[in-house]
C-alpha positions in Angstrom: 13.8 3.4 2.1 14.2 3.3 5.9 11.0 1.3 6.4 11.3 -0.7 3.2 14.6 -2.6 3.7 17.1 0.0 2.8 18.7 1.1 -0.4 18.8 -1.5 -3.3 21.7 -2.2 -5.6 21.2 -1.7 -9.4 20.7 -5.4 -9.8 18.1 -5.5 -7.0 16.3 -2.5 -8.5 16.2 -4.2 -11.9 14.9 -7.4 -10.5 12.2 -5.5 -8.6 11.2 -3.6 -11.7 10.8 -6.8 -13.6 8.6 -8.2 -10.8 6.4 -5.1 -10.8 6.0 -5.2 -14.6 5.1 -8.9 -14.4 2.5 -8.2 -11.7 0.9 -5.6 -14.0 0.8 -8.1 -16.8 -0.8 -10.8 -14.7 -3.4 -8.7 -12.8 -3.9 -5.5 -14.8 -3.0 -3.4 -11.8 -0.1 -2.8 -9.5 1.9 0.1 -8.2 1.7 3.7 -9.6 4.2 6.5 -9.4 2.9 9.7 -8.0 4.3 13.1 -9.0 3.5 16.7 -8.2 1.3 18.6 -10.6 3.4 21.8 -10.7 6.9 20.5 -11.3 6.5 16.7 -11.9 8.6 15.9 -8.9 8.5 12.3 -7.6 6.3 12.1 -4.5 6.2 8.3 -4.0 4.5 5.2 -5.2 1.4 3.4 -4.2 -1.0 0.7 -5.4 -2.2 -2.8 -5.1 -0.2 -6.0 -5.1 -0.7 -9.7 -4.4 1.0 -11.0 -1.3 0.8 -14.0 1.0 -0.3 -13.6 4.6 0.5 -16.7 6.6 0.5 -18.7 3.4 -2.9 -17.4 2.2 -3.2 -15.1 -0.8 -4.2 -11.4 -0.2 -4.1 -8.1 -1.9 -2.1 -5.4 -0.2 -2.4 -1.6 -0.3 1.2 -0.6 -0.6 2.5 3.0 -0.4 5.7 4.9 0.2 6.4 8.6 0.1 9.7 10.5 -0.2 10.5 12.0 3.2 10.0 15.6 2.0 6.3 14.8 1.4 5.6 13.3 4.8 3.0 15.0 7.0 1.0 16.5 4.2 -1.9 14.0 4.1 -0.7 12.7 0.7 -0.5 9.0 1.8 -4.0 9.2 3.1 -5.2 10.7 -0.1 -3.4 8.1 -2.2 -4.7 5.3 0.0 -8.4 6.5 -0.3 -8.1 6.7 -4.1 -6.6 3.2 -4.3 -9.2 1.7 -2.0 -11.9 3.2 -4.2 -10.4 1.5 -7.2 -10.0 -1.8 -5.3 -13.6 -1.9 -4.1 -15.6 0.1 -6.5 -13.8 -0.7 -9.8 -12.1 -4.1 -9.2 -14.7 -5.5 -6.8 -12.2 -6.8 -4.3 -13.7 -8.2 -1.1 -10.9 -7.0 1.1 -7.5 -5.5 1.2 -4.6 -5.8 3.7 -2.0 -3.4 4.9 1.4 -4.0 6.6 3.5 -1.7 8.6 6.5 -2.0 10.9 5.5 -1.7 14.6 7.6 1.5 14.9 6.0 3.2 11.9 3.2 5.1 13.7 2.6 7.4 10.8 1.7 4.5 8.5 -0.5 3.0 11.2 -2.4 6.3 11.4 -2.9 6.4 7.6 -4.3 2.9 7.6 -6.6 3.7 10.5 -7.8 7.0 8.9 -8.9 5.1 5.8 -10.8 2.4 7.7 -8.3 -0.4 8.2 -8.5 -2.3 11.5 -5.5 -3.8 13.2 -5.7 -7.6 13.0 -2.6 -9.0 14.5 1.2 -8.9 14.7 2.9 -11.1 12.1 6.3 -11.7 10.5 6.4 -10.3 6.9 9.5 -10.0 4.7 11.4 -11.6 7.6 10.6 -8.6 9.9 7.9 -8.0 12.6 4.9 -6.2 11.1 1.4 -5.1 12.1 -1.3 -6.6 9.9 -4.3 -4.4 9.1 -7.4 -5.4 7.0 -10.3 -3.6 5.5 -13.4 -5.3 4.0 -15.6 -4.1 1.2 -19.0 -2.9 2.3 -22.1 -2.6 0.2 -22.2 1.2 0.3 -18.9 2.7 1.3 -20.3 6.2 1.5 -22.8 5.0 4.2 -20.0 3.2 6.1 -17.8 6.3 6.1 -20.5 8.4 7.9 
């Protein structure tokens, strides 16, 4: 939670859960929980959600991992799978990503999966770096 605004109270958590469920109901996608195969341990969450960027609607690739799973390539693997869903299954034209300027690991994940830095912005009342990736006709060709 260090990069996501800190710990939430029970009331804040309940309100967030209601918001996430409502997002799923409106859009038929949202955030997923990721767990380990062997012992069903919580790894993190990731998915797609609607956001506003400078007052304009956008779809964000959102992800967060428990600290004990950092550095294993899991965020990159999750991001690639979600982008495949966004572009190949849902036909989205583009996806954005945000990260705090100090979160170099998240910036590396976004770069590895093809996002390009666009500009610095204020998001959630904090400075963030905005990244964007556009759908291409044949993603396999673009990844070569």
